N, C-alpha and C positions, 0 to 999 in steps of 0.2 A: 536476627541480625538486621540492623539498620544502616544499608547501603550509602545514605542521605541522596543529595541534592545532585543531578549530574544536568550540567545545563546544553539540551538538546532541542528545548524548546525552537529558538531561531534557525537552529537547523532545519527542521522538520520545515519550517515556514519555507526556506526557501528552498528544500525541496518538491513541496506545492506549490511553490511561486513557479519552480520549471516549467512543472505542468502546467500551469494554469498560463504559462507564458508560450508553451507552445499550444494546445488545443484553442487558449483565442486566436491564433492567426485563423481560425473558423470563418471570423466574423469581416477577415478581411478581403479585398479582391483574388480569385485565384492568380492572377499573373506578379501580383504584393504576396502573395500568401508561400509557395508551391516553395521556392527558394530556401525559404527561412524554414518550411514545417520538415522540409526532409533532415534538419537536424537534431531531429528527435531528442529534445532536451529532455523530456518527460520518459523516455525510455531510460535513462540515464538514470535519473531523481527515484522510478519507481524501484530498480537492483537497489542503492542506496537506501531506502525505506526497506527492503528487506532485511539488509545486511544491519538496520538499525530495530528493526524488530526480534534479529536473534540476539542483540545482545539484552537488550530490555527483557525478554522473556527466559533469558537464563541468568539476568541478576534475580530476576523478579522469583523465579521457583529455588534460586539460593537461600533467600533474603526473608523477604515478606511470605512466601507461599511455601517452604519448606515443610515436608510432609504433609503437604494439604493442595493437592494436586485437583479436586472439587472446587475448592475458593478461586484456585488459580482460571478454572475455564470460565465458573460461574460470572467474576468479573471482566472477563475477555470479551464474553457474550456481552454484558450490560453494556457494555464502550461500544463494539463497534453496533449491536441489532438498532436499538432505539433509534440515535441518530439516522441506522441506515433508511429503517421504515419510514422515516420522516419526510427524507429527502424524496423517498420513492411516493408516497403520495402526491407531494408537491408534484414531480415530475410525471406521473400519470394525469393531471390536474391541468397541468401545461399543455403537454402533449395530446389531451384530448380536447382542448380549447382550440387549439391553432388546426387539430386536423378535422372540427367542426367546421372551418373556415376555408379549410386548404392551404394552409398557412404553414403544416412542421414542414419543418425539413430535418430529419434524424441526424445526427451527429456522425452516427457509425453504420448501421445496416437500414437498409429501407425496412417500412411496416406496412402490411399486409392487411389492410379491414381497421378496426377501430382499437387503439391503446386501452381502451377500457374492457376489451373483449375477458372475460376470467382465466381461459390459458395463458394471456399477457399478462394475468396479474400473478398467477398460481406461480407462474415462471419466476416472475420479477421477484415474488416474495422468497422464492428457494434458490434462487438464484447465488446467493453467495454459501449454500449449503454443499462443503465437498462432494462429488460422487454423483450428486444427483442432475442427469442432463438436463436442464433447464430449456434448451434450446429445443427438445423434442416435446415436450410438455407444449410450447407456445408454438411448434411448426415452423417459427423463424427465427435468424437471428439476432432481430430486433429487441434492441435491451433501454429502457427507457433513461437506468442508467448504466451509461456504454463501458464504464469503468472499475464494473461489479466483479471483474474475474479478479481484480489483486486481492479481493475481499476473500472470495472462493482460495485464494493459495495461504492467505494469510490463516485462516482459519483452521488449512488441513496443516496448516503447520500448528495450532494451537493445539488441534487432538494428539498428532504428534507427540509436541514437550508435554502435554497431558499423561499418556500413556508413558512416556519416558520415566516422569514423575512417579507415576502409579506405583510402577515397576520398581523404581528404586526405592521407595520403601519396603521392600519386600523379599528384595535383591541387593548384594551386594554392588558399588560404587560401579563396579565395573562396566555397568549396562549404560552409560552416557557412550564412552569410548567405543562398544559393541555396536549402539542405534549411530553413528557417527560413521563407524566403517561400514553398516548395511546402506546408510542414506548415500554415500560415496560411490559407493560400488554401483549402487542404480543410477547416479547422475554416470558415470562412467561407463556403462552400458547404454544409454540412451544417449551420448554423445558419440559412440563409437556408429551408430543406427545412422545416425544425424548425417557422419562423415561419410555413411555406405549411401546418403540418398535416400534414405528408410525415413517417409515423414510422420509415419502413423501412431509413435510413440508422444504418448502426451507432453506437452509444451510444459506444462508443471513443472517437470523434472527440471528445466532449466533453472529455476529459483533456488535449489538444493546448495550450490556452493553460496552464494551471499548468505543465507539465513548462518551455514555453515563459519562464512567469513564474523558473521557478529557474535557470533557463540564462541571461535577462538579469540576474536580481543577479550570478550571479558576471562575466558581463561588464562590468557595470557596478563591481564589487568590483577585474577585473584591471587594465582599462583605461577608467578613468574617463575622461567625456566627455560634450558635447552628444546626439551620436548613441544612447548605449548608455542614456545616462536615458530620451530619447523613446522606444526602446523596449522600454521596461520600463513608463514610462508604458501606452502602448500597450496591450501585455501584460496589465496587471492590468485596463484596464477590459473586456478580452475574457474576461479570468478571471469576473469579475463576472458578463457574459453567457451564461458559459456553467453557473452556476453555476446560473441562472433556468431552466434549461433541464434541469436535473436530474433526473432521475425522482423520489426520494426517497417511492418506495412511493405514488405518489401525491400526497404532502402537497404543501401549498403552500412556497412561502420564507417563512418568519417576517421578521418586522421583523428582530430581534437577529441574524439567520444572517451576512446580507452584514458590519453592522459588524464582525461576530464575527473573520467570515474575514480584514476586512482587518487586523484587530488583530493574527492569527494569522499573517499577512505579514511588517507591521509586525516583529515580533519577532524574524521569521525573519532579515528584512534585518538587522535590529540584531546575533544570535548571528552572522552570518557577516560582521562585521566585527571583531568581539571574538574576540582570541587570548590576551592576556595574562591567564591565570588559575592559580591557586597549585594544585598538585599534591594534595592533599585535596582541592578541589572537582573537579577532572579528576578524580581516580581513583572518585571516586560519579558524576559524571557520564557517565562511558564502563560505570559496573556498570548505571545506569539503563537507558544505548542498549544494552545488548546485552539488556537482557528483552523490548526491543519487539518486534521479529519474530518470536521463539515465542510469546508473550502476544499479537499479532497470529492466527497463525494457529491458535492451540492451544484459547483461551478459550470457544468455541463447542463443544469435546466438554466439558466442565464444566457448560455451561449445559445439554447434552442432558440430561446424566448428572442433572443434578438434577432436571429436567422429569420424567424418567420415574421417577428411583427416591422419591421423594418430593412428596407432596401438599401440602405445606408450602407457603405463598406469603407472604412478606411480608419486612419488614426480614432477617429475621437469613438468610435465604434467599441475598439481594441482596448481603450481607457475606459468605456464605461461596462465593460466584457469585469475588465478586474474590479474595479472599485462596487460596482453591484454583488458581485461573487464574492467580494471579502465583508460585504453588509448579508448577505445572507448566510454566510457562513458566523458570521456574531450571532446573526439571531436563533440558529439554530443552537449554537452552543448555550446560548441563555435562557431558552425553550425548554430544551431536550436534555441536553448533559448536565450543565449545573445543577437542575433540583433530584441527578442520580447522586451527585459526588457524594454526600452523605451513606448515602446506601453502599456505596464502593467502599469508600473510606471503611465504612464497619466491617465488609467482607475483607479487604485488605488487612487490616489491622495498626495502619498507617496511614498518614494523608496522601490523596491522590494528588 
């Protein structure tokens, strides 16, 4: 089954730009930055990214990769790992050059020692692998790509989807609702512990409802019915609950954030049902979507470079950060992602 093209490209690009709009504030003076930084647009965007991933993976496993879980996991790895490694090499080079001159100002946690120490490099490479304590390898919280934690969460979801798909080829289809039940039970236990002030539970469990929303949205679009609608409403409520537990650097959930989250979920639902778009719009939608992932993983490199090389802080630096980040994303896509397209298409069995 070929589900056809869904116009998610521009929507994904919008989410990536929300992340860049927030992180780009780091090149502004503290007095001009703090009020806007508290808005946490990036936190909202990341949760919607997870929901979108839930939809896309559910659809892919139900169509292109039906009965082929190994091909699914291989193609996901080809999609995520090569651009990440390319961005990591560049990030380490920039960090090392700035550290040599005493100009390195990390975006997140401080760095002790050289960014080219083997522990830092190894920890950075394995940081996107679920279950590996990268910070214990490096001995510190510094990361050349501080947003890599989201890729680790994505990979954990891919592995769970792979396991369910593998089990589905050997057991009745009831494995899917059973897997969802187990996942939601895990989230419920986590939410209860959070409400009791227990902060020891892994925060990645907060992401379960967002992936579940995407899966539920696909289930409703694929097989409409009362049960599917009830599931989607229930998991949407769980998403709102999960978002209130989100750390957001200690910032409170602002009044506008939950309505914004609901609005973006609504847009996602509308786009999931729309397929009849013209070739020109489809071409631009695809191009914007192609920039999304490299933009997300590489914009921190540009911000680190600007913060280290210039003391200028203002609207000009902010605009430069956005333009340079887009240029770097386009370069990574053209040099790393595009050459892999033919291989990924062969594995998928349809155009990517």
